[in-house]
TIMARBA-262444 format. One record per residue (C-alpha): residue in three letters; x, y, z. Coordinates in nm, 2 decimals. Example, Ala and Ser with C-alpha at 12.3 -4.5 7.8 and 13.67 -1.06 7.14 Angstrom:
rec res: ALA	u: 1.23	v: -0.45	w: 0.78
rec res: SER	u: 1.37	v: -0.11	w: 0.71
***
This chain:
rec res: MET	u: 8.14	v: 9.69	w: 10.29
rec res: ASN	u: 8.50	v: 9.77	w: 10.37
rec res: GLN	u: 8.66	v: 9.55	w: 10.63
rec res: GLN	u: 8.95	v: 9.81	w: 10.68
rec res: ILE	u: 9.04	v: 10.00	w: 11.01
rec res: THR	u: 8.90	v: 10.36	w: 11.02
rec res: THR	u: 9.07	v: 10.67	w: 11.14
rec res: TYR	u: 8.91	v: 10.97	w: 11.27
rec res: ILE	u: 9.06	v: 11.32	w: 11.35
rec res: GLN	u: 8.90	v: 11.66	w: 11.43
rec res: LEU	u: 9.11	v: 11.89	w: 11.22
rec res: GLN	u: 9.19	v: 12.18	w: 11.41
rec res: VAL	u: 9.25	v: 12.45	w: 11.14
rec res: LYS	u: 9.18	v: 12.82	w: 11.27
rec res: ASN	u: 9.31	v: 13.00	w: 11.61
rec res: ARG	u: 9.60	v: 12.74	w: 11.65
rec res: ASP	u: 9.82	v: 12.80	w: 11.96
rec res: ARG	u: 10.16	v: 12.85	w: 11.80
rec res: ILE	u: 10.39	v: 12.84	w: 12.11
rec res: THR	u: 10.32	v: 12.49	w: 12.14
rec res: VAL	u: 10.31	v: 12.44	w: 11.76
rec res: LEU	u: 10.68	v: 12.59	w: 11.76
rec res: PHE	u: 10.78	v: 12.33	w: 12.06
rec res: ARG	u: 10.56	v: 12.04	w: 11.93
rec res: ALA	u: 10.88	v: 11.83	w: 11.88
rec res: ILE	u: 10.99	v: 11.88	w: 12.27
rec res: LEU	u: 10.62	v: 11.89	w: 12.42
rec res: ILE	u: 10.60	v: 11.52	w: 12.24
rec res: ILE	u: 10.85	v: 11.36	w: 12.40
rec res: PRO	u: 10.68	v: 11.25	w: 12.75
rec res: ILE	u: 10.37	v: 11.10	w: 12.56
rec res: ALA	u: 10.61	v: 10.94	w: 12.31
rec res: ILE	u: 10.83	v: 10.75	w: 12.58
rec res: LEU	u: 10.51	v: 10.61	w: 12.73
rec res: ALA	u: 10.41	v: 10.46	w: 12.37
rec res: ASN	u: 10.75	v: 10.31	w: 12.31
rec res: SER	u: 10.76	v: 10.17	w: 12.63
rec res: PHE	u: 10.49	v: 9.93	w: 12.46
rec res: ASN	u: 10.74	v: 9.84	w: 12.22
rec res: GLY	u: 10.91	v: 9.51	w: 12.16
rec res: PHE	u: 11.05	v: 9.54	w: 12.57
rec res: ASP	u: 11.10	v: 9.17	w: 12.56
rec res: SER	u: 11.28	v: 8.92	w: 12.32
rec res: SER	u: 11.01	v: 8.68	w: 12.23
rec res: ASN	u: 10.92	v: 8.84	w: 11.92
rec res: SER	u: 10.53	v: 8.88	w: 12.05
rec res: TYR	u: 10.54	v: 9.26	w: 11.97
rec res: VAL	u: 10.55	v: 9.41	w: 11.65
rec res: ALA	u: 10.57	v: 9.75	w: 11.70
rec res: GLY	u: 10.41	v: 9.74	w: 12.05
rec res: VAL	u: 10.12	v: 9.52	w: 11.85
rec res: LEU	u: 10.06	v: 9.18	w: 11.99
rec res: PHE	u: 10.15	v: 8.99	w: 11.68
rec res: PHE	u: 10.24	v: 8.63	w: 11.77
rec res: PRO	u: 9.94	v: 8.52	w: 11.97
rec res: VAL	u: 9.69	v: 8.65	w: 11.71
rec res: VAL	u: 9.89	v: 8.49	w: 11.43
rec res: LEU	u: 9.88	v: 8.10	w: 11.66
rec res: THR	u: 9.51	v: 8.13	w: 11.77
rec res: LEU	u: 9.40	v: 8.23	w: 11.39
rec res: LEU	u: 9.60	v: 7.96	w: 11.23
rec res: PHE	u: 9.47	v: 7.68	w: 11.52
rec res: ARG	u: 9.13	v: 7.81	w: 11.65
rec res: GLY	u: 9.02	v: 8.05	w: 11.34
rec res: SER	u: 8.92	v: 8.36	w: 11.58
rec res: TYR	u: 9.08	v: 8.63	w: 11.73
rec res: PRO	u: 9.14	v: 8.67	w: 12.12
rec res: SER	u: 8.91	v: 8.96	w: 12.24
rec res: TYR	u: 9.16	v: 9.08	w: 12.49
rec res: VAL	u: 9.44	v: 9.08	w: 12.23
rec res: LEU	u: 9.21	v: 9.32	w: 11.99
rec res: ALA	u: 9.10	v: 9.54	w: 12.30
rec res: PHE	u: 9.49	v: 9.60	w: 12.33
rec res: ASN	u: 9.56	v: 9.65	w: 12.02
rec res: LYS	u: 9.28	v: 9.88	w: 11.93
rec res: ALA	u: 9.40	v: 10.09	w: 12.26
rec res: LEU	u: 9.75	v: 10.13	w: 12.16
rec res: LEU	u: 9.65	v: 10.22	w: 11.77
rec res: GLY	u: 9.42	v: 10.48	w: 11.92
rec res: LEU	u: 9.73	v: 10.60	w: 12.12
rec res: SER	u: 9.96	v: 10.60	w: 11.86
rec res: VAL	u: 9.72	v: 10.77	w: 11.64
rec res: ARG	u: 9.67	v: 11.08	w: 11.90
rec res: ILE	u: 10.03	v: 11.13	w: 11.92
rec res: CYS	u: 10.06	v: 11.13	w: 11.56
rec res: ALA	u: 9.78	v: 11.40	w: 11.51
rec res: TYR	u: 9.94	v: 11.59	w: 11.77
rec res: PHE	u: 10.31	v: 11.58	w: 11.64
rec res: LEU	u: 10.17	v: 11.62	w: 11.27
rec res: LEU	u: 10.02	v: 11.92	w: 11.38
rec res: LEU	u: 9.64	v: 11.84	w: 11.31
rec res: THR	u: 9.52	v: 11.89	w: 11.67
rec res: ASP	u: 9.65	v: 12.09	w: 11.98
rec res: ASP	u: 9.54	v: 11.92	w: 12.24
rec res: TYR	u: 9.81	v: 11.71	w: 12.39
rec res: PRO	u: 9.75	v: 11.35	w: 12.35
rec res: SER	u: 9.56	v: 11.16	w: 12.60
rec res: ILE	u: 9.63	v: 10.82	w: 12.71
rec res: GLU	u: 9.25	v: 10.73	w: 12.73
rec res: ALA	u: 9.01	v: 10.72	w: 12.40
rec res: ASN	u: 8.85	v: 11.06	w: 12.33
rec res: GLU	u: 8.59	v: 11.15	w: 12.08
rec res: LYS	u: 8.83	v: 11.38	w: 11.86
rec res: VAL	u: 9.10	v: 11.15	w: 11.71
rec res: GLY	u: 9.10	v: 10.79	w: 11.72
rec res: VAL	u: 9.03	v: 10.45	w: 11.50
rec res: GLU	u: 8.73	v: 10.22	w: 11.46
rec res: PHE	u: 8.82	v: 9.85	w: 11.40
rec res: PRO	u: 8.62	v: 9.61	w: 11.16
rec res: GLU	u: 8.39	v: 9.41	w: 11.34
rec res: ILE	u: 8.51	v: 9.08	w: 11.38
rec res: GLN	u: 8.27	v: 8.91	w: 11.66
rec res: GLY	u: 7.95	v: 8.86	w: 11.51
rec res: GLY	u: 7.99	v: 8.56	w: 11.20
rec res: ARG	u: 8.28	v: 8.73	w: 11.02
rec res: THR	u: 8.59	v: 8.50	w: 11.03
rec res: LEU	u: 8.91	v: 8.58	w: 10.92
rec res: SER	u: 9.13	v: 8.36	w: 10.70
rec res: ARG	u: 9.35	v: 8.08	w: 10.92
rec res: GLY	u: 9.63	v: 8.07	w: 10.70
rec res: LEU	u: 9.68	v: 8.44	w: 10.55
rec res: PRO	u: 9.84	v: 8.54	w: 10.87
rec res: LEU	u: 10.19	v: 8.40	w: 10.79
rec res: VAL	u: 10.19	v: 8.57	w: 10.46
rec res: LYS	u: 10.00	v: 8.89	w: 10.51
rec res: TRP	u: 10.33	v: 9.06	w: 10.59
rec res: PHE	u: 10.49	v: 8.93	w: 10.26
rec res: LEU	u: 10.20	v: 9.06	w: 10.07
rec res: ALA	u: 10.22	v: 9.40	w: 10.22
rec res: ILE	u: 10.59	v: 9.48	w: 10.07
rec res: PRO	u: 10.41	v: 9.69	w: 9.79
rec res: LEU	u: 10.19	v: 9.85	w: 10.04
rec res: TYR	u: 10.55	v: 9.97	w: 10.24
rec res: ILE	u: 10.70	v: 10.09	w: 9.98
rec res: VAL	u: 10.42	v: 10.33	w: 9.88
rec res: GLY	u: 10.37	v: 10.42	w: 10.19
rec res: ALA	u: 10.72	v: 10.52	w: 10.24
rec res: VAL	u: 10.64	v: 10.80	w: 9.96
rec res: TYR	u: 10.36	v: 10.90	w: 10.16
rec res: ALA	u: 10.56	v: 10.95	w: 10.46
rec res: VAL	u: 10.76	v: 11.18	w: 10.33
rec res: TYR	u: 10.52	v: 11.35	w: 10.12
rec res: ALA	u: 10.36	v: 11.41	w: 10.51
rec res: MET	u: 10.63	v: 11.55	w: 10.65
rec res: ILE	u: 10.71	v: 11.80	w: 10.38
rec res: LEU	u: 10.31	v: 11.90	w: 10.39
rec res: THR	u: 10.37	v: 11.92	w: 10.81
rec res: ILE	u: 10.72	v: 12.14	w: 10.77
rec res: LEU	u: 10.54	v: 12.33	w: 10.53
rec res: ALA	u: 10.21	v: 12.39	w: 10.79
rec res: TRP	u: 10.44	v: 12.42	w: 11.09
rec res: PHE	u: 10.57	v: 12.75	w: 10.91
rec res: THR	u: 10.23	v: 12.85	w: 10.81
rec res: ILE	u: 10.08	v: 12.80	w: 11.13
rec res: VAL	u: 10.41	v: 12.99	w: 11.33
rec res: PHE	u: 10.35	v: 13.30	w: 11.11
rec res: THR	u: 9.96	v: 13.31	w: 11.08
rec res: GLY	u: 9.83	v: 13.08	w: 11.37
rec res: GLU	u: 9.64	v: 12.86	w: 11.07
rec res: TYR	u: 9.67	v: 12.52	w: 10.95
rec res: PRO	u: 9.65	v: 12.51	w: 10.57
rec res: ASP	u: 9.39	v: 12.28	w: 10.42
rec res: TRP	u: 9.57	v: 12.17	w: 10.15
rec res: CYS	u: 9.84	v: 12.02	w: 10.38
rec res: ALA	u: 9.52	v: 11.87	w: 10.61
rec res: SER	u: 9.42	v: 11.62	w: 10.35
rec res: GLY	u: 9.80	v: 11.48	w: 10.31
rec res: VAL	u: 9.90	v: 11.42	w: 10.65
rec res: MET	u: 9.54	v: 11.28	w: 10.75
rec res: GLY	u: 9.55	v: 11.05	w: 10.44
rec res: THR	u: 9.91	v: 10.93	w: 10.50
rec res: ILE	u: 9.82	v: 10.87	w: 10.88
rec res: THR	u: 9.48	v: 10.66	w: 10.77
rec res: TYR	u: 9.65	v: 10.46	w: 10.46
rec res: TRP	u: 9.93	v: 10.37	w: 10.75
rec res: ASN	u: 9.65	v: 10.22	w: 11.00
rec res: ARG	u: 9.49	v: 10.02	w: 10.70
rec res: VAL	u: 9.81	v: 9.88	w: 10.64
rec res: TYR	u: 9.85	v: 9.84	w: 11.01
rec res: GLY	u: 9.54	v: 9.68	w: 11.00
rec res: TYR	u: 9.61	v: 9.40	w: 10.74
rec res: ALA	u: 9.95	v: 9.31	w: 10.79
rec res: PHE	u: 10.07	v: 9.38	w: 11.20
rec res: ALA	u: 9.69	v: 9.37	w: 11.38
rec res: LEU	u: 9.54	v: 9.11	w: 11.14
rec res: VAL	u: 9.19	v: 9.21	w: 11.18
rec res: THR	u: 9.15	v: 9.22	w: 10.83
rec res: ASP	u: 9.18	v: 8.99	w: 10.50
rec res: GLU	u: 9.08	v: 9.25	w: 10.29
rec res: TYR	u: 9.39	v: 9.41	w: 10.07
rec res: PRO	u: 9.41	v: 9.79	w: 10.16
rec res: SER	u: 9.40	v: 10.03	w: 9.86
rec res: PHE	u: 9.69	v: 10.22	w: 9.78
rec res: THR	u: 9.53	v: 10.53	w: 9.75
rec res: LEU	u: 9.51	v: 10.79	w: 10.04
***
């Protein structure tokens, strides 16, 4: 059974709004400011890219459990980030909602109900994930190239090319798996390197 974060994005291929695609980089600014307001706004190092990290490490290390309130916060914040990414990377024309929706989102693996996480592994997961970061950087460049090509295609034809969608969606999914392993700490299963 897969114990990774799963990502779902309902791709909008046809009848794209060319005007919003043309100005997407400007339209994304207000919601990006909101999302970035959660990123490391204090100096206590409790946040890693907005996620509550330090409290999870401590409770896993000393109590062996994942705090439910932190899990809910991390899931909501990652869901918002995915909605923003899907909009910015042209996968959808729906402006990112601050509330969860059924078109774009994430599902975390079940933590409560008997499945336990390693107590000591959270101390080294960030280090074990270094190869994942390197591969992920290559995937991110690939996704940006595909997004630029998709941008031109949408502006001129009004359709998102299918051949771009799988690479961009795969990159988002890949980074969410890495995020779940190394930062949100919701799984001990090492993510695969594939899109």
